N, C-alpha and C positions, 0 to 999 in steps of 0.2 A: 665753941667745940662741937656742940650738939649739932648746930646747923650745918657745919662743915661735914660732919658724918653722914647726916641725912641727905645733904646734897651730893655727895660722892656715891651714896647707895642708889639714888635715884638714876644718876647719870650712869652708873654700871648696869642697872636694870633696863634702862632704855637702850643702851648699846647692845646688850645681850638680845633684847626683843627684836631690834632692827637686824641684827646680824643672824638670827634665827629664821627670819622671814625671807631674807634675800636668796639663799641657796634653794630653798624650797620653790620658790617663783621660778628660778631659772631652771631647775630640773624639771619642773611640771611643764614648762613651755616646750621643751625639747621633746619629750615623748608626743605631745599633742600634735606638734607639727609633723612628726613622722607617721603618726597614726592617720592624720589628715591626708598626708601624701600618698599613702598606699591605697585607700579606696579612690581617690582622685585619679590614679593611674589606671586603675582596674575599670573605671567608668569611662576613661579617655579611650581605652583599648576597644571597648564594646561599642562605644558611641561614636568613635571618630569615623567609622565606615558610614553612618548614617548622616551625621551632621557635626561640624566642629565644636567643641566645648572648650571652656576656659580651664585654667589650671584647678579650680575649685570643683569642677564637674557640671558647673551651669552652662547652659547653651550660650554660645558667642553670638550676640545678636547682630554682629557686623555681618553675617552671612545670610544669603538669600534663603536658604533651606531653613534655617532656625526662624526667621521672620514669618515663613509661611505656616510652619508648625504652630506659631504663637497666634496667628490671625485666625487659624481654622478652629472653628467651634463645633463640637459634635452635635448632631441633629437629635436632641433629646425630646423628652416629652414636654408637658405643659410648663409654661412660664409664669411667674408672679407679674403683677403690674409693673414692677420696676425692670422687668426683662430678665432677671436671674431665674435659673431653673427652680422650680417647687420641688423641693426634696421630699415631699410627701409621696411621690409618685415613684414606682419602681423603675421606670425607665431612667429617670434622672439619677437615682441611686447608682444603677449599674454603669451609667457613664461617668460619674464621679469616682468609682472605685480605682479603675486603671490610674488615672491621673494622681490620685492619692499615693498609690504604691510606687509610682515612678519618681516621686518628689523625695521620698524617705531615703 
């Protein structure tokens, strides 16, 4: 009898645990999708004039304009031996700032 009571309590506890998580996951995913959709449409309207973007706001690399922008590298200051910009210099820091703001 004691084993039956313990088993039924465990089953009831696990079912309550699973049921409590399911609606929260569904409700959390719906607002996140709408929150992502709103900024993506805002980016699309401003960036669509310059170059096409995907639904998530990233550049669509199937288009020539986006490929040219990705291939263009800013003429910054001194570079390290491996070819990356040396961030100790002001010119390289200034060139990296606008790129960081555009990605956010």
